[in-house]
N, C-alpha and C positions, 0 to 999 in steps of 0.2 A: 504492499500500499505505499503511495506516495504521500509526502508532508502534506500534500494540498486535499487527498482524500483521506489524510488521517484528521486535519482538520473538520473537513464536512462531517466526518463519522462524530467527533466529539460535540460539531455543532449542534446535529441533529438530534442528540441525547434529550430527551424529554420534549422535544417539539414535534407538531405535525409535520411531515413530509412536504405538504402545500406551503407549509409558513416557511420553512426552510428553503425550498425552491425559491420562492420569492426573494427571499433577503439575501441569497446567494446571487440572484439575478443582478443585486445591486452594487455586489462587492466590486472592485477594482482589479478583476484579475484576467488575466489573458485567456484570448479564445482557444488556445491549448491547453489550459487547463481546467476552462469548462468542457472542452470537448472529451478528456482524460474524463471527468467526473461523467458525462452522460455516458461513456463506455461503461464506467462503473457501475451506473443506473442500470443499464440495460443487462449486464452481466447478472447482476443482483435479482433482478426482475425474471428470469430467462424462464422460472419455474411456473410462472402466471399461468392459468388459464387460456390458451389461446382465442384471441379475439375479443378479450377483456382487458381494456387498457387501464392498469393501475396507474394510482396517482404517480408514483414515482416515473411511470412511461412518461405520463403527460409533461413530467418537469424536464425528462430528458428532451422531451421534442420542444419544449419551450427555451431550452439551451442552446439548440441549433439554430445557425443563422437562418436569417428569413430567406425565400426562395429556394432554387434548386440547389443541394449539398453537391460538395464534390466527393468521389470517392471516399479519399481520407477521412471525411468528416462525416459519410455515412453512419447511422448506428448499425448497419449491417457490413460494416468495411472487413470484419474479420472471418465473415461467413463465404462455406465454397459449398458446392454442391456436394452431398453425402453419397457414398456407397451406392445406398437404397435409391436415392436420386438418379443417378448415373445409369444402374438397370435399369429404371422405368423408363428413361427418354430414348436407350437404346432398344428396348423391347417394341417402343412405339416408332424407332425409325430404321427397323427390317427393310433390307432391299426384298426384291421381289423372290429371292432364292429362300427367304426365311430367317436371314443372317445378314452379316455386314456385304455392302455390296461393292464388289471390287471393281466393276464395270459399271458404267454411266447406264442413268434410265431414266425414262420421262418423268417429270414430277407430276403428282396428283394434283397440286395447284396450279398446274401449268407454269409456263415461262422456261427458266434454263432447267437444264437436267440435275440429278442428283446424283449423289456416288456416295459410297464410304457408309457413314451413320448417318444419313440425312443431311449431309452437306450439300447445299446449294450452289451449282458452279459457278465462277465469279466469272465478270469480262476478261480475258487473257489466259484463264486457266484452261489447261487441254491435258484429259485425261480419257483420251482416247484409246491408248496404248492399256490402260489399266492401272489399278494402284495394287500396293502391297496391303497387308495386313496391319505392318507397322504404318505405311502410310496414311490408312486409313485411322489409326488411334490419334496419328497427329494432327490430322484435319479435326478430328472430333474434338479433341482437346483446345484446339487453336478457337472451334466455333464455341463450346461450352465457356470458354472463358469470356468472350465476348456478350454472351448473353448473361452470365455473371454478374459484369459490369454493368447491362443495363439495367439489373434490378437494384444494386447498389447505388447508382446514381442517380435514380429518379425513386426509389421509395424512401420515404422520412420517417419513416416509422419504426420501430424496433421489429421483427419477424423472428419466428421460430425456425429451426433448422427446416422441419416439415414445411412450413410456410415459404420458405427459402426455395425448398426443390421444386416446389409447386410451381412457383412465378417463373423459375429459369424454364421450367419444363415447357409452360404456356408461351413465354417469348423465345422458345428455341424455334416454334412454327410460326407465332403470331408478335413479335418484337413490337409494334404498333400498339398491342396492350398496354405497356408501361411506357408509353413515351407520352401520349395525349389521348386520354380516354377516361370515360367515367370510372370505369374501374381504379386507375391510378387516383383520379380526386376522392373517390370516398376513401381509400386505405389512407392516403397523406391526411386526411380528417380524424384518423382512427378508427372507422368504422369497417372493422375486418369482415365482418359477417356480409354487409351488403358488397362488398368488393368480391368477396366470394361465390356471390350470385352472378357475377358481371362476369367471371370466368366462362360461365357458359355461353356468352353471346358470342365467343370467338370460336365459331365452330363454321364458318363459311370459307370459299375458296372458290376461284375461277373468275369469267367474266362473263355475264355479271356474277358477283357472287350469290353462292348458294349454298346451303348448310349441306354438309359433309357427314355421312353416318359414322366414318371413323374418326374425324375430327371432334363430332359429336361425342362419342365415347370417351375419346380421349380428353376432353374438357370435364366431363362428369368425373373422370379418375383424377386429374389433375384439383379439382373441387374438394375432392374426399380426402387427398393428401392435405390440403389446404385447412380444411375443417376438421379432419379426424386422425391425421396422421397416419392413413392407411395406404399402402403402394399396391394398387391392382395392375400389375406389369400386363402388357398385352401378350 
């Protein structure tokens, strides 16, 4: 525990979290020190029931700078997708052969082809000769890091591990869901349950967009992870 955190711990003794948080906001301490306190609070409240915002979590949100946070300032900066989350994503990103796709194939959503574990080919990429399993894993790791970053940069409230996994799985196919959406707006006001209901809306693909059975099933599974911590692999 840092000296600043020790001071906070002693100062909180006998005072309500909301009173202590308000008084702390008036203290002439650096943003780095405040951020350290945010991270400490998030860790201290990690076992709260998902979807229920504790007074400590409210304080943590209030301590953050207004507007979008940087990845380093995010209350979820230390989170990465769990092994269960990785297995879940891969189960929904299997190729036509039922496993990793070492040759490219047409994407269900249209547009560029897909290869590996759901990697949408980018302009300039040429995998006409196929890829190895190692290359598929490298592509997956790179794609996963990009979508983890989307969640960390845009979500301003603390997430549990399962909530983080669910949102990364969602953005893996629908990155706009956490860039400018009702889902993100609700989540960043602390309405976890309202945000969870919005996950189901991101089940459309194609031109014009129409609901896809596979995406509908996947969104329901992601919602179940977010709300209940249950991973239903495909």
